N, C-alpha and C positions, 0 to 999 in steps of 0.2 A: 328403305335399305339401310342408313344407320342406324333403325330402329329393329332392325332383325340382328342386327351385332350385338349391340347392348344386351339382349335375351339370351342370346347365346353364351356369353361374357358371363352374366350372371348364374345363367343355369350351368356350367361349368364351376364356377366359383362356389357355388349351393353343394353340387355331387363331389367335389372335392374336401368340404369341410365335412360332409355326412361320412365319406369313406376314412378321413383322417379320424373323425369319433370313434367310428366303429373299431378302426385298427388299435386304437386306443385302448378301447374297451377289450379286446380280445387277448391285449399281450399277457392279463394273468391267467387265463384259460390257457394259452399255451403253452406256457412257461409250467403250469401245474401239469400240464400232459407230459413234458419233456423229463421233470421230476418223477413222475409216476414210473415212465418208462425205464429210467436208470435204477430205480429202486428193485423194479421187476427182475432187471438184469442182473444185479447183483445177488437177488436171490437165490434165481435159477442158476448162476455160479455155486453158491453156499450148496444147494441141495444136491448138483451135481458132485460135487467133490466130497461131502458127505457119504452119498452113494456108494462112492467109488473107493472111499478109504475105508469102508466095511468089508468090500470086497478083496483087497489088497493094500498093501501098503505103499504108501505114497510118501513122495519127496517133493521138496519145493520146485525141481525141475519136472518132474512127472503131473505137478499140479497144472502149472503153464501149460505143457504138451496137452493136458486133457481139455483144458477149457480152449487152447489155441485162439487166442484174442485177435481179431481185427478191428478194421473201422476206426472207433474212437476210444477203444479202449486200452490204455497203456500197463506194462508188466513193469515191475521190478522186485528182482527176487536174489537171495543170496544163500548160505547154508540153512538158516533154519527159518526165515520168512518170505512169503511170497505175496506183492501188492497187486491186485488186478482192480483197476478203475478208470475212473471219468477225470481226465486233467488236462491240460496242456505241455506239461511236461513232468519228467520223474520227480524233481524235486516238490513241485506243488502236489502230485499224486501222494507221497510218502507224510506231506504235512497239510495235506487237503483232508477234507470229511466226505468223500464219495468213493469207497474202496472196498473191496474184498482183502480181507486178510487171512491167511494160512500160515501160521505156525507150529512148524515139524517138530515131533517129539521124541524126547530120547526113550530109548528101551528102558532104560532103568530108572528115570525120575519122571517124567512127565509123557502125557498122551498128547498127541496133535489137538490143535483148536482150530476152528474156523468162524472170524468176525466180519461183521456188517459194519460199516460206518457210512451213513447216508445221510446224517445232518446237511451237508453242504452241497446234496446232487442238486 
């Protein structure tokens, strides 16, 4: 009877070690999937805004309304800039490196622009 318990404990330890190794090995792969997902989301936001900007005049409020960000997307906007991206707080969003930035243009001097910063996704 004692011998069976030792085998069971030994098997449990081996299974635990194998699963731990697999978990550690899978982390970079899963992290890359998350990065690619965030980059694709920001690219789709940019494409949507650029397409809408061709058909009508946008401002920062209308950009946020157009995108209607939900879940893990944060927004921050004022009169001439709108940030939409991934962060834990508004301060981190504007200072971070995973966002879409829409800059509203003036009718007299500049055109609107859309940029993506994804180095920190």
